[in-house]
C-alpha positions in Angstrom: -18.0 -37.8 -99.5 -19.0 -39.8 -96.4 -18.1 -43.5 -96.5 -21.3 -45.6 -96.9 -20.0 -49.1 -96.0 -18.7 -50.8 -92.8 -17.1 -53.6 -94.8 -15.0 -53.8 -97.9 -17.1 -54.3 -101.1 -16.7 -57.5 -103.1 -15.6 -57.1 -106.7 -19.1 -57.8 -107.9 -20.6 -55.2 -105.6 -18.0 -52.6 -106.7 -18.7 -53.4 -110.4 -22.4 -52.7 -109.9 -21.8 -49.4 -108.1 -22.0 -46.2 -110.3 -18.8 -44.1 -110.4 -20.6 -41.2 -108.8 -21.0 -43.2 -105.6 -17.4 -44.3 -105.2 -15.5 -42.6 -102.4 -12.2 -41.3 -103.7 -11.4 -39.1 -100.7 -8.5 -41.4 -99.5 -6.9 -41.6 -102.9 -4.6 -38.8 -103.9 -5.3 -37.2 -107.3 -2.7 -38.1 -109.9 -1.4 -34.9 -111.5 1.1 -34.3 -114.3 4.1 -34.7 -111.9 3.1 -38.3 -111.1 3.2 -39.2 -114.8 6.5 -37.4 -115.3 8.1 -39.7 -112.7 6.3 -42.9 -113.7 8.5 -45.7 -115.0 7.5 -48.7 -117.1 8.9 -51.9 -115.8 9.0 -55.1 -117.8 8.0 -58.3 -116.1 10.8 -60.7 -115.1 11.2 -63.8 -117.3 12.0 -67.2 -116.1 15.2 -68.8 -117.4 17.5 -71.7 -116.8 21.3 -71.2 -117.1 24.2 -73.4 -116.2 26.9 -72.0 -113.9 29.9 -73.5 -112.3 29.5 -75.0 -108.8 31.9 -72.4 -107.5 29.6 -69.6 -108.8 26.5 -71.3 -107.4 28.1 -71.9 -104.0 29.3 -68.3 -103.8 25.8 -66.8 -104.3 24.1 -69.5 -102.1 26.5 -68.8 -99.3 25.8 -65.0 -99.4 22.0 -65.4 -99.3 20.6 -69.0 -99.5 17.0 -67.8 -99.9 17.4 -65.2 -102.6 20.6 -66.2 -104.4 18.9 -66.2 -107.8 17.7 -62.6 -107.3 21.3 -61.6 -106.3 22.6 -63.3 -109.5 20.0 -61.5 -111.6 21.1 -58.2 -110.0 24.7 -58.8 -110.8 23.9 -59.7 -114.4 21.7 -56.6 -114.7 24.5 -54.4 -113.4 26.9 -56.0 -115.9 24.5 -55.3 -118.8 24.0 -51.7 -117.8 27.7 -51.1 -117.4 28.3 -52.4 -120.9 25.4 -50.6 -122.5 26.8 -47.2 -121.4 30.1 -47.8 -123.4 
């Protein structure tokens, strides 16, 4: 199907357009193998925990901008290691 538009459609314009007029040529078809490999991910939850200054300093020194993500990764690895036992 030939593209009909020179600019991106707004959400309102797209909602009014019938499915038969939507150009799917640049979107790969999702076959069974896609769904076989698909993984459900749970959203991350906000939390507040108290840690020693030593622990906080360690993670902040390694990566000041993403130290909380690094802490979460360490805790996730710990949980997974103990779930397998």
